[in-house]
C-alpha positions in Angstrom: -59.3 -14.6 0.3 -58.0 -15.7 -3.1 -55.1 -18.6 -3.3 -51.9 -17.2 -3.2 -50.1 -17.1 -6.8 -46.4 -17.2 -5.4 -44.5 -18.6 -2.5 -41.2 -17.2 -0.9 -38.4 -19.7 0.1 -37.0 -20.1 3.4 -33.7 -18.3 2.3 -35.9 -15.2 1.0 -37.6 -14.8 4.2 -34.1 -15.1 6.4 -32.8 -12.5 3.8 -36.1 -10.2 4.1 -36.7 -10.6 7.9 -32.7 -10.1 8.6 -32.2 -13.3 10.6 -30.6 -16.6 9.9 -32.0 -19.4 8.0 -31.6 -22.0 10.7 -34.2 -19.7 12.9 -36.3 -19.4 9.7 -36.5 -23.4 9.9 -36.7 -23.5 13.6 -39.9 -21.4 13.5 -41.4 -23.3 10.2 -41.6 -26.7 12.4 -44.3 -24.7 14.2 -46.1 -23.6 11.5 -49.0 -25.4 9.1 -49.9 -25.0 5.7 -52.9 -23.2 7.2 -50.5 -20.9 8.6 -49.0 -20.2 4.9 -45.8 -22.6 5.3 -45.1 -25.3 2.9 -42.5 -27.9 2.0 -41.8 -28.1 -1.6 -40.0 -31.1 -3.4 -38.8 -31.1 -6.8 -37.8 -34.8 -7.3 -39.6 -38.1 -7.2 -36.2 -39.7 -5.4 -37.3 -40.8 -1.8 -34.2 -39.2 -0.7 -35.3 -35.8 -2.0 -34.7 -32.8 0.3 -37.4 -30.5 0.5 -37.5 -26.7 0.6 -39.2 -24.5 3.0 -41.8 -21.9 1.4 -44.1 -19.4 3.0 -46.9 -17.5 1.0 -47.2 -13.9 1.7 -49.4 -14.7 4.5 -46.9 -16.8 5.7 -44.3 -14.4 5.8 -46.8 -12.1 7.7 -47.2 -15.0 10.5 -43.4 -15.6 10.5 -42.6 -11.9 11.3 -45.2 -12.3 14.4 -43.6 -15.2 15.4 -40.1 -13.4 15.5 -41.6 -10.5 17.4 -43.0 -12.7 20.0 -39.7 -14.6 20.0 -37.8 -11.0 20.1 -40.4 -10.1 23.1 -39.7 -13.2 25.0 -36.0 -12.9 24.9 -36.2 -9.1 26.5 -38.2 -10.4 29.4 -36.4 -13.2 30.1 -32.6 -10.8 30.2 
């Protein structure tokens, strides 16, 4: 598999998947770089905040996780 040439922010993922950014960030905590999820830091400042980003494959994995969560909610109700 070729290395990804671009990544998409958590905000982009939230808009694309029609969910809240907080949910995207919650799910991202369960993902790793192998899942296509990264943190981007644009400052050398120790207190710099990071931005979550996803590769195209990471967006697919995130969508799968959302489907799993929706299925679980349907079973629980």
